[in-house]
C-alpha positions as CSV (number, residue, x, y, z in Angstrom):
1,M,1.5,26.2,-59.6
2,A,0.6,27.3,-56.1
3,L,-0.7,24.8,-53.6
4,P,-4.4,25.7,-53.4
5,L,-6.0,25.9,-50.0
6,T,-9.2,24.0,-49.6
7,D,-12.0,23.8,-47.0
8,E,-10.5,20.5,-45.9
9,P,-8.2,20.5,-42.8
10,M,-4.8,21.5,-43.9
11,V,-2.9,19.7,-41.1
12,D,-3.7,16.9,-38.7
13,T,-6.0,18.5,-36.1
14,A,-5.8,15.4,-33.8
15,G,-5.0,16.5,-30.3
16,L,-6.3,20.0,-30.8
17,P,-9.4,21.2,-28.8
18,A,-12.8,20.0,-30.1
19,G,-14.2,22.2,-32.9
20,V,-10.8,23.4,-34.1
21,A,-10.4,23.6,-37.8
22,I,-7.9,25.3,-40.2
23,R,-9.2,26.9,-43.3
24,P,-8.3,29.4,-46.0
25,F,-8.6,33.1,-45.6
26,A,-12.2,34.4,-46.2
27,G,-11.8,38.1,-46.7
28,D,-12.7,41.2,-44.7
29,E,-14.8,39.4,-42.1
30,D,-11.7,37.5,-41.1
31,L,-9.7,40.7,-41.0
32,K,-12.1,42.3,-38.5
33,V,-11.3,39.4,-36.1
34,F,-7.6,39.4,-37.0
35,V,-7.3,42.9,-35.5
36,E,-8.6,41.7,-32.2
37,I,-6.4,38.6,-32.3
38,A,-3.2,40.4,-33.2
39,N,-3.7,43.3,-30.8
40,A,-4.6,41.0,-27.9
41,A,-1.5,38.8,-28.6
42,N,0.7,41.9,-28.7
43,A,-0.8,43.4,-25.6
44,E,-0.4,40.1,-23.7
45,D,3.3,39.9,-24.7
46,R,4.2,43.5,-24.2
47,V,4.8,44.1,-27.9
48,E,4.1,47.7,-28.7
49,E,2.9,47.2,-32.2
50,R,-0.9,47.5,-32.8
51,T,-2.8,47.0,-36.0
52,S,-6.1,48.2,-37.5
53,F,-8.6,46.9,-40.0
54,Q,-7.3,49.3,-42.6
55,A,-3.7,48.2,-42.2
56,L,-4.6,44.5,-42.5
57,H,-7.0,45.2,-45.4
58,N,-4.2,47.0,-47.3
59,W,-1.8,44.0,-46.6
60,A,-4.2,41.2,-47.5
61,S,-5.9,42.9,-50.5
62,H,-2.7,43.5,-52.5
63,P,-1.3,40.2,-53.7
64,S,2.2,40.0,-55.0
65,R,4.5,37.3,-56.3
66,T,5.7,36.7,-52.7
67,F,2.4,36.9,-50.8
68,D,-1.2,36.2,-51.8
69,A,-3.7,36.0,-48.9
70,A,-5.8,33.5,-50.8
71,Q,-2.8,31.1,-50.8
72,D,-0.5,32.2,-48.0
73,L,-2.9,32.9,-45.1
74,A,-4.3,30.2,-42.9
75,V,-7.1,30.7,-40.4
76,V,-7.7,28.6,-37.3
77,T,-11.2,28.6,-36.1
78,V,-13.2,27.2,-33.2
79,D,-16.9,26.6,-34.1
80,D,-16.3,28.8,-37.2
81,K,-14.9,31.8,-35.3
82,P,-11.2,32.7,-36.0
83,I,-9.0,32.4,-32.9
84,A,-5.6,32.4,-34.7
85,Y,-4.0,33.0,-38.1
86,G,-0.7,32.5,-39.7
87,W,0.9,33.5,-43.0
88,T,3.9,32.8,-45.2
89,T,6.0,34.9,-47.5
90,W,9.3,34.8,-49.2
91,V,11.9,37.3,-50.3
92,D,15.1,37.5,-52.2
93,S,17.2,39.3,-49.7
94,S,20.0,41.8,-50.3
95,D,22.6,39.2,-49.0
96,G,21.9,36.8,-51.9
97,V,19.6,34.3,-50.2
98,R,16.0,33.4,-50.7
99,D,14.2,33.6,-47.3
100,Y,11.0,31.6,-46.8
101,S,9.3,33.0,-43.7
102,T,6.4,32.2,-41.4
103,R,4.5,34.3,-38.8
104,G,1.3,34.1,-36.9
105,H,-0.8,35.1,-34.0
106,V,-2.9,33.1,-31.5
107,H,-5.4,34.8,-29.3
108,P,-4.1,34.6,-25.7
109,A,-7.3,32.9,-24.5
110,W,-6.4,29.9,-26.9
111,R,-2.7,29.5,-26.2
112,R,-1.0,26.4,-24.9
113,R,-3.4,24.1,-26.8
114,G,-1.3,23.2,-29.9
115,I,-2.8,25.8,-32.1
116,G,0.4,27.7,-32.8
117,T,2.1,24.4,-33.5
118,A,-0.6,23.5,-36.0
119,I,-0.2,26.9,-37.8
120,L,3.6,26.4,-37.8
121,R,3.3,22.9,-39.3
122,H,0.9,24.1,-42.0
123,N,3.1,27.0,-42.9
124,E,6.3,24.9,-43.0
125,A,4.5,22.6,-45.4
126,R,3.5,25.5,-47.6
127,L,7.0,26.9,-47.6
128,R,8.6,23.5,-48.5
129,H,6.1,23.3,-51.4
130,L,7.1,26.9,-52.6
131,A,10.8,26.2,-52.2
132,A,10.5,23.0,-54.2
133,E,8.6,24.7,-57.1
134,H,10.8,27.8,-57.3
135,A,13.7,27.8,-59.7
136,T,16.6,29.9,-58.1
137,D,20.3,29.7,-57.8
138,R,20.1,31.4,-54.4
139,P,20.6,29.4,-51.2
140,R,17.2,28.9,-49.6
141,F,16.6,29.6,-45.9
142,Y,13.6,29.1,-43.6
143,S,12.8,31.7,-41.0
144,A,10.2,32.3,-38.3
145,F,9.9,35.6,-36.6
146,A,8.7,36.4,-33.1
147,P,9.5,39.5,-31.0
148,D,11.8,38.9,-28.0
149,S,8.9,39.4,-25.5
150,R,6.5,37.0,-27.3
151,L,5.6,34.4,-24.7
152,G,6.3,30.8,-25.7
153,R,8.1,31.8,-28.9
154,W,10.8,29.1,-28.7
155,H,10.0,25.5,-27.9
156,W,13.1,23.6,-29.1
């Protein structure tokens, strides 16, 4: 059984800016803002990739056994306006492992305030839950992807 997302905060938002909340994906209205968030983040970080509403709509509206936007997509809002989002997925890779992966985007105007960390914590919890419920003989690995030029991508 998948861990349902609710309207309740999914992680501890203490220490985040006032008005910040994390909620489940709400559909096409979110996607319109995700285009702005992703493209602004990529432009800021000199990542050439750009997205469009149609590309995100195609991605989010076709659930599979490894990704379902209703379960695997978290939206960070300030006063109900999305400012960041993150998602999880998993794959049985060709090298014999099961890879549980997280990614996300924070609008540049909202960086350095703990929002990316909140998404990461939420996504890690989601992936731990998935890994615990999956029956597999494959070794399980966790991964997070960020392009080399993404500012602030590594904080060890």
